[in-house]
C-alpha positions in Angstrom: 10.7 -10.7 225.5 8.7 -10.0 228.7 5.9 -12.0 227.2 5.9 -14.4 230.3 5.9 -11.8 232.7 3.1 -9.9 231.6 1.3 -13.2 230.9 1.7 -14.3 234.6 0.9 -10.9 235.8 -2.4 -11.0 234.6 -3.1 -14.7 235.3 -3.3 -15.9 231.8 -2.2 -19.7 230.8 -0.2 -20.2 227.7 -3.3 -22.0 226.1 -5.5 -19.3 226.7 -3.3 -16.7 225.3 -2.8 -18.9 222.1 -6.8 -19.3 221.7 -7.3 -15.6 222.3 -4.6 -14.7 219.6 -5.5 -17.7 217.3 -1.9 -19.1 217.8 -0.6 -22.5 218.7 0.4 -23.0 222.4 3.8 -24.1 221.6 4.6 -21.1 219.3 3.9 -19.0 222.8 6.2 -21.2 225.0 8.9 -20.8 222.2 8.6 -17.2 222.3 8.7 -17.2 226.3 12.1 -19.4 226.1 13.8 -17.5 223.4 13.8 -20.4 220.8 11.8 -18.5 218.4 11.3 -14.8 217.7 8.0 -13.2 217.1 7.6 -11.4 213.5 6.7 -7.8 213.6 2.8 -8.5 213.0 3.0 -10.9 216.1 4.6 -8.2 218.0 1.8 -6.0 217.3 -0.6 -8.2 218.3 1.0 -9.0 221.5 1.5 -5.5 222.3 -2.2 -4.6 221.7 -3.3 -7.6 223.7 -1.6 -6.4 226.9 -2.1 -2.7 226.2 1.7 -2.0 226.3 4.1 -0.8 223.8 6.2 -3.1 221.5 9.5 -1.3 223.2 8.2 -2.4 226.4 7.4 -6.0 225.2 10.9 -6.2 224.0 12.8 -4.8 227.0 13.8 -1.5 225.4 12.0 0.5 228.0 10.7 0.0 231.4 7.7 2.3 230.8 4.8 0.1 229.3 2.9 2.9 228.0 2.3 3.4 224.2 3.2 6.7 223.2 1.6 7.3 219.6 
């Protein structure tokens, strides 16, 4: 998942992201290291937060644009 890449590009700490999404910082860390996988609701939250498609977030495409 591109979570860490997106977070760092925007200069957001794990703590800030966790606060903004009402999550635990350890959960963010585990998503970034691959120790845990996000459920579909969380994937939607993350994609909306970073204004990217879920496919981009999951590295299924290199196009970050969301196409409804």
